[in-house]
LUMTORMI-874697 format. One record per residue (C-alpha): z, x, y. Coordinates in nm, 3 decimals. Layout:
N
[[Z; X; Y]]
...
***
This chain:
332
[[12.445; 15.946; 14.772]]
[[12.334; 15.832; 15.100]]
[[12.492; 15.657; 15.418]]
[[12.748; 15.692; 15.680]]
[[13.072; 15.743; 15.520]]
[[13.444; 15.742; 15.648]]
[[13.760; 15.861; 15.451]]
[[14.100; 15.775; 15.530]]
[[14.285; 16.087; 15.468]]
[[14.643; 16.127; 15.311]]
[[14.965; 16.111; 15.517]]
[[15.169; 16.367; 15.322]]
[[15.066; 16.745; 15.400]]
[[15.058; 16.830; 15.030]]
[[14.832; 16.543; 14.963]]
[[14.625; 16.640; 15.238]]
[[14.549; 17.000; 15.064]]
[[14.537; 16.847; 14.721]]
[[14.253; 16.646; 14.848]]
[[14.026; 16.914; 14.928]]
[[13.863; 16.944; 14.583]]
[[13.754; 16.538; 14.627]]
[[13.663; 16.614; 15.006]]
[[13.447; 16.908; 14.901]]
[[13.285; 16.716; 14.616]]
[[13.203; 16.441; 14.822]]
[[13.055; 16.671; 15.119]]
[[12.822; 16.805; 14.876]]
[[12.718; 16.502; 14.696]]
[[12.662; 16.313; 15.034]]
[[12.330; 16.257; 15.233]]
[[12.456; 16.146; 15.541]]
[[12.736; 16.162; 15.783]]
[[13.098; 16.200; 15.677]]
[[13.378; 16.111; 15.919]]
[[13.752; 16.147; 15.852]]
[[14.050; 15.926; 15.967]]
[[14.408; 16.033; 15.957]]
[[14.688; 16.242; 16.151]]
[[14.620; 16.524; 16.386]]
[[14.777; 16.759; 16.121]]
[[14.459; 16.702; 15.895]]
[[14.224; 16.861; 16.164]]
[[14.417; 17.186; 16.128]]
[[14.433; 17.162; 15.767]]
[[14.070; 17.116; 15.700]]
[[13.959; 17.339; 15.966]]
[[13.712; 17.579; 15.861]]
[[13.600; 17.396; 15.547]]
[[13.280; 17.218; 15.724]]
[[13.386; 16.887; 15.570]]
[[13.356; 16.622; 15.863]]
[[13.102; 16.553; 16.125]]
[[13.364; 16.351; 16.322]]
[[13.733; 16.298; 16.327]]
[[13.954; 16.020; 16.448]]
[[14.304; 16.084; 16.506]]
[[14.563; 15.803; 16.418]]
[[14.855; 15.749; 16.591]]
[[15.057; 15.508; 16.410]]
[[15.353; 15.529; 16.661]]
[[15.142; 15.311; 16.928]]
[[15.200; 15.027; 16.682]]
[[14.954; 14.707; 16.663]]
[[14.759; 14.749; 16.982]]
[[14.642; 15.086; 16.849]]
[[14.559; 14.957; 16.511]]
[[14.340; 14.666; 16.681]]
[[14.172; 14.924; 16.904]]
[[14.105; 15.140; 16.595]]
[[13.932; 14.837; 16.411]]
[[13.717; 14.788; 16.706]]
[[13.619; 15.135; 16.725]]
[[13.513; 15.136; 16.360]]
[[13.336; 14.795; 16.378]]
[[13.106; 14.971; 16.631]]
[[13.028; 15.279; 16.431]]
[[12.843; 15.125; 16.167]]
[[12.953; 15.283; 15.852]]
[[12.795; 15.199; 15.511]]
[[13.114; 15.318; 15.301]]
[[13.482; 15.381; 15.333]]
[[13.715; 15.552; 15.116]]
[[14.091; 15.499; 15.103]]
[[14.292; 15.788; 14.988]]
[[14.657; 15.681; 15.058]]
[[14.781; 15.403; 14.868]]
[[14.919; 15.196; 15.154]]
[[14.854; 14.823; 15.212]]
[[14.793; 14.922; 15.594]]
[[14.523; 15.184; 15.541]]
[[14.299; 14.933; 15.335]]
[[14.360; 14.664; 15.573]]
[[14.211; 14.904; 15.855]]
[[13.879; 14.932; 15.683]]
[[13.884; 14.548; 15.563]]
[[13.939; 14.420; 15.918]]
[[13.666; 14.642; 16.030]]
[[13.413; 14.510; 15.803]]
[[13.299; 14.803; 15.645]]
[[13.070; 14.731; 15.373]]
[[13.161; 14.914; 15.097]]
[[13.547; 14.970; 15.058]]
[[13.682; 15.215; 14.759]]
[[14.007; 15.303; 14.661]]
[[14.301; 15.218; 14.390]]
[[14.402; 14.862; 14.399]]
[[14.768; 14.929; 14.411]]
[[14.999; 14.756; 14.632]]
[[14.843; 14.419; 14.620]]
[[14.556; 14.536; 14.836]]
[[14.282; 14.513; 14.560]]
[[14.141; 14.217; 14.730]]
[[14.043; 14.407; 15.035]]
[[13.845; 14.659; 14.836]]
[[13.471; 14.613; 14.717]]
[[13.485; 14.906; 14.438]]
[[13.820; 14.972; 14.234]]
[[13.861; 15.307; 14.084]]
[[14.000; 15.273; 13.707]]
[[14.391; 15.381; 13.717]]
[[14.468; 15.581; 13.417]]
[[14.743; 15.463; 13.162]]
[[14.963; 15.790; 13.206]]
[[15.056; 15.992; 13.475]]
[[14.800; 16.195; 13.648]]
[[14.771; 16.485; 13.877]]
[[14.693; 16.417; 14.240]]
[[14.406; 16.638; 14.243]]
[[14.266; 16.455; 13.923]]
[[14.347; 16.124; 14.108]]
[[14.125; 16.195; 14.389]]
[[13.865; 16.338; 14.177]]
[[13.804; 16.038; 13.986]]
[[13.675; 15.886; 14.298]]
[[13.381; 16.104; 14.322]]
[[13.319; 16.018; 13.957]]
[[13.300; 15.673; 14.011]]
[[13.050; 15.753; 14.317]]
[[12.833; 15.939; 14.079]]
[[12.892; 16.271; 14.259]]
[[12.958; 16.611; 14.120]]
[[13.263; 16.772; 14.107]]
[[13.246; 17.134; 14.292]]
[[13.608; 17.214; 14.266]]
[[13.924; 17.155; 14.073]]
[[14.184; 17.333; 14.270]]
[[14.261; 17.327; 14.627]]
[[14.090; 17.558; 14.874]]
[[14.158; 17.624; 15.240]]
[[14.032; 17.895; 15.519]]
[[14.164; 18.021; 15.798]]
[[13.920; 18.062; 16.097]]
[[13.870; 18.367; 16.335]]
[[13.984; 18.147; 16.635]]
[[14.280; 18.050; 16.442]]
[[14.383; 18.407; 16.377]]
[[14.335; 18.508; 16.737]]
[[14.552; 18.221; 16.853]]
[[14.815; 18.317; 16.631]]
[[14.792; 18.691; 16.748]]
[[14.829; 18.600; 17.097]]
[[15.128; 18.389; 17.045]]
[[15.325; 18.569; 16.774]]
[[15.283; 18.940; 16.873]]
[[15.604; 19.048; 16.713]]
[[15.529; 18.920; 16.345]]
[[15.501; 19.257; 16.113]]
[[15.366; 19.287; 15.787]]
[[15.445; 19.299; 15.520]]
[[15.662; 18.997; 15.501]]
[[15.792; 18.731; 15.270]]
[[15.778; 18.344; 15.409]]
[[16.089; 18.116; 15.305]]
[[15.974; 17.748; 15.305]]
[[16.336; 17.607; 15.338]]
[[16.316; 17.253; 15.389]]
[[16.130; 16.916; 15.270]]
[[15.991; 16.648; 15.476]]
[[16.045; 16.423; 15.164]]
[[16.429; 16.438; 15.152]]
[[16.725; 16.665; 15.073]]
[[16.672; 16.630; 14.697]]
[[16.400; 16.876; 14.708]]
[[16.582; 17.158; 14.897]]
[[16.706; 17.456; 14.713]]
[[17.090; 17.507; 14.828]]
[[17.076; 17.703; 15.167]]
[[17.338; 17.970; 15.046]]
[[17.084; 18.064; 14.764]]
[[16.829; 18.117; 15.031]]
[[17.072; 18.338; 15.204]]
[[17.176; 18.558; 14.919]]
[[16.810; 18.565; 14.793]]
[[16.716; 18.726; 15.137]]
[[17.008; 18.960; 15.108]]
[[16.881; 19.074; 14.781]]
[[16.518; 19.133; 14.883]]
[[16.577; 19.330; 15.168]]
[[16.840; 19.552; 14.995]]
[[16.558; 19.678; 14.774]]
[[16.221; 19.599; 14.948]]
[[16.099; 19.728; 15.269]]
[[15.972; 19.365; 15.395]]
[[16.045; 19.130; 15.653]]
[[16.153; 18.780; 15.580]]
[[16.062; 18.497; 15.808]]
[[16.218; 18.146; 15.754]]
[[15.968; 17.893; 15.850]]
[[16.144; 17.549; 15.903]]
[[15.959; 17.224; 15.964]]
[[15.995; 16.950; 16.226]]
[[16.367; 16.871; 16.218]]
[[16.467; 17.162; 15.969]]
[[16.598; 17.410; 16.255]]
[[16.937; 17.352; 16.186]]
[[16.903; 17.431; 15.809]]
[[16.705; 17.730; 15.883]]
[[17.004; 17.865; 16.131]]
[[17.256; 17.778; 15.840]]
[[17.044; 17.999; 15.607]]
[[17.032; 18.270; 15.864]]
[[17.423; 18.259; 15.958]]
[[17.473; 18.319; 15.567]]
[[17.261; 18.639; 15.541]]
[[17.453; 18.942; 15.566]]
[[17.179; 19.194; 15.669]]
[[16.994; 19.013; 15.941]]
[[16.802; 19.295; 16.095]]
[[16.492; 19.228; 15.847]]
[[16.520; 18.843; 15.889]]
[[16.389; 18.617; 16.148]]
[[16.337; 18.248; 16.208]]
[[15.987; 18.127; 16.327]]
[[15.911; 17.767; 16.434]]
[[15.526; 17.695; 16.446]]
[[15.280; 17.408; 16.431]]
[[15.056; 17.355; 16.105]]
[[14.768; 17.556; 16.273]]
[[14.987; 17.875; 16.303]]
[[15.169; 17.805; 15.972]]
[[14.839; 17.802; 15.822]]
[[14.768; 18.151; 15.930]]
[[15.127; 18.294; 15.884]]
[[15.128; 18.183; 15.522]]
[[14.783; 18.339; 15.471]]
[[14.909; 18.676; 15.560]]
[[15.221; 18.660; 15.350]]
[[15.264; 18.870; 15.039]]
[[15.474; 18.606; 14.894]]
[[15.600; 18.245; 14.975]]
[[15.919; 18.119; 14.820]]
[[15.919; 17.735; 14.876]]
[[16.083; 17.425; 14.786]]
[[15.850; 17.200; 14.616]]
[[15.702; 17.062; 14.972]]
[[15.375; 17.063; 15.163]]
[[15.344; 17.420; 15.289]]
[[15.344; 17.563; 14.898]]
[[15.004; 17.386; 14.843]]
[[14.879; 17.567; 15.159]]
[[14.967; 17.895; 15.061]]
[[14.840; 17.858; 14.713]]
[[14.499; 17.723; 14.840]]
[[14.495; 18.027; 15.049]]
[[14.529; 18.241; 14.752]]
[[14.876; 18.369; 14.837]]
[[15.152; 18.415; 14.546]]
[[15.374; 18.112; 14.597]]
[[15.679; 18.078; 14.417]]
[[15.779; 17.708; 14.398]]
[[16.135; 17.599; 14.322]]
[[16.114; 17.281; 14.124]]
[[16.356; 17.017; 14.141]]
[[16.361; 16.629; 14.089]]
[[15.982; 16.575; 14.105]]
[[15.757; 16.540; 13.820]]
[[15.554; 16.859; 13.800]]
[[15.257; 16.677; 13.659]]
[[15.204; 16.523; 14.012]]
[[15.121; 16.833; 14.163]]
[[14.943; 17.037; 13.881]]
[[14.605; 17.195; 13.916]]
[[14.470; 17.542; 13.803]]
[[14.578; 17.811; 14.020]]
[[14.662; 18.174; 13.944]]
[[14.874; 18.187; 14.259]]
[[15.144; 17.931; 14.164]]
[[15.471; 18.044; 13.980]]
[[15.699; 17.739; 13.931]]
[[16.048; 17.776; 13.875]]
[[16.256; 17.501; 13.711]]
[[16.526; 17.399; 13.483]]
[[16.549; 17.143; 13.233]]
[[16.827; 16.892; 13.308]]
[[16.883; 16.548; 13.143]]
[[16.825; 16.381; 13.480]]
[[16.511; 16.528; 13.551]]
[[16.271; 16.432; 13.674]]
[[16.427; 16.169; 13.897]]
[[16.175; 16.156; 14.198]]
[[16.461; 16.043; 14.420]]
[[16.479; 16.155; 14.792]]
[[16.851; 16.197; 14.755]]
[[17.051; 16.344; 14.463]]
[[17.333; 16.097; 14.315]]
[[17.470; 16.372; 14.092]]
[[17.568; 16.745; 14.131]]
[[17.185; 16.855; 14.206]]
[[17.170; 17.034; 13.890]]
[[16.802; 17.074; 13.880]]
[[16.798; 17.293; 14.188]]
[[17.142; 17.447; 14.172]]
[[17.058; 17.611; 13.802]]
[[16.795; 17.806; 13.937]]
[[16.987; 18.108; 14.074]]
[[16.890; 18.361; 14.352]]
[[16.841; 18.619; 14.072]]
[[16.599; 18.391; 13.884]]
[[16.389; 18.400; 14.198]]
[[16.436; 18.754; 14.262]]
[[16.283; 18.842; 13.931]]
[[15.998; 18.671; 14.006]]
[[15.965; 18.797; 14.374]]
[[15.981; 19.169; 14.227]]
[[15.736; 19.106; 13.949]]
[[15.504; 18.964; 14.194]]
[[15.550; 19.278; 14.455]]
[[15.497; 19.500; 14.164]]
[[15.159; 19.334; 14.048]]
[[15.032; 19.349; 14.420]]
[[15.058; 19.741; 14.405]]
***
């Protein structure tokens, strides 16, 4: 496959990670420049993989003027091919307006007329990793990965060590929020109880890692913990989060973006599955341990639960502790 190519990258953190098998396969199959365009977070997620020759950062907060400026920029860069990973109308409109010769993607959300090549939709629900890999199949490329893979660079390690001099190993990381919505969040008091159970019998630290806007939730969990001596809250950006998760003994996480980062870094990751259909995020990995409870309303895929949140409340701290201890025992 030849020609200068640009990929519009996913917006959600988890989708960015789940796109890595496709991106690695595209890079290996392409004889030509590969550019990425997307959120600033993507630079840090993909750093160390050697995927892109250049990267264009999108700032959608600047509105329509910024959108027009990006169109003008793309027109002058003479791309042969563009690939759209998000399903939004706006992402396809960008490449359509930039008059890129080939525009490849799924024809959802009434945007098919702007694409020159349509990826066939499956008739059944398919995992996100597979959904992206079908694009490489259509392009005639070869699949090189079937599960997400990330790396931490030496530079990232050094910057982390200078900033977080007090973080001590071994530790377990808690991912307690979810940018998608509250329906994905395991009860805060369950996280508190689990922390007390772990430090009671195990010589490990626990770091609570809140995302943007989740500091209040992290504080609530911390206040609910009885033995606070081995527990700390650490706020960090995506670059530092990647390093922190890579060094954890275990990650206990809601079904949200960072859990894909830790699994892609080969860290045992216990995922507390709530309202989402787990088939969306399925991929072969020996590092993912899913805990879920079958309830009549699951999966609902709602951002906010309109019932009693049984899908997550039925997962008890004892359930999670059992998997934590099994994993710790397996690492010895």
